[in-house]
C-alpha positions in Angstrom: -0.4 74.6 46.6 -4.1 75.2 45.9 -4.1 77.8 43.1 -2.2 77.8 40.0 -1.9 80.7 38.1 -0.4 80.7 34.5 -0.7 83.9 31.9 0.1 84.5 27.8 0.3 87.2 25.6 -0.8 86.2 22.3 -1.6 87.8 19.3 -5.5 88.1 18.4 -6.3 87.2 14.7 -9.2 87.5 12.5 -11.9 85.3 13.5 -10.7 85.5 17.4 -7.9 82.6 16.9 -4.7 83.6 19.3 -1.0 83.1 17.8 2.1 84.0 18.5 1.6 82.8 22.5 4.4 83.4 24.8 4.2 82.7 28.9 4.1 85.8 30.6 3.2 83.8 33.9 3.6 80.7 35.9 3.1 80.1 39.4 4.4 78.0 40.9 7.1 77.9 38.0 8.4 74.6 36.4 6.1 72.7 36.9 4.3 72.2 34.0 1.7 74.4 34.4 2.4 76.6 31.9 2.6 73.8 29.0 -0.6 72.8 29.6 -2.0 75.8 29.7 -0.5 76.5 26.6 -2.4 73.6 25.2 -5.7 75.1 25.8 -4.8 78.1 23.7 -6.5 76.7 20.1 -9.4 76.3 22.1 -9.8 79.9 23.0 -11.4 83.1 21.0 -11.7 86.7 21.5 -14.2 89.3 19.9 -13.4 91.7 17.3 -13.6 94.5 20.0 -12.4 95.0 23.6 -14.5 96.3 26.7 -13.4 99.8 25.7 -14.3 99.7 22.3 -10.9 99.2 20.5 -10.1 96.5 18.4 -8.4 93.4 19.2 -7.6 91.5 15.7 -3.9 92.1 15.2 -3.3 93.6 19.0 -1.6 91.7 21.8 -4.1 90.2 24.2 -3.4 89.0 28.1 -4.8 85.4 28.5 -4.7 84.3 32.4 -5.9 81.2 33.8 -6.3 79.9 37.1 -6.7 76.5 38.2 -7.9 76.0 41.8 -6.9 72.6 43.0 -9.4 70.8 45.5 -8.8 67.8 47.5 -11.1 65.0 47.2 -11.7 62.1 49.5 -11.1 58.6 47.9 -13.8 56.4 47.0 -14.5 53.4 49.7 
């Protein structure tokens, strides 16, 4: 297990905050990564406009998160 993928579908609020987040994807499932990612949602903000010029406030947005796990050597 080197890569963990989580995605949430959230509602973008005026000011950029994300609310009403629902888990859309968690791989591997059932190991707590989705819950850990949910705790990060208050830190994220979205801009007022999407890349294609559509307003984001009030819209549903997908927030993908990927964890990359790397093995580290123990200190001697």
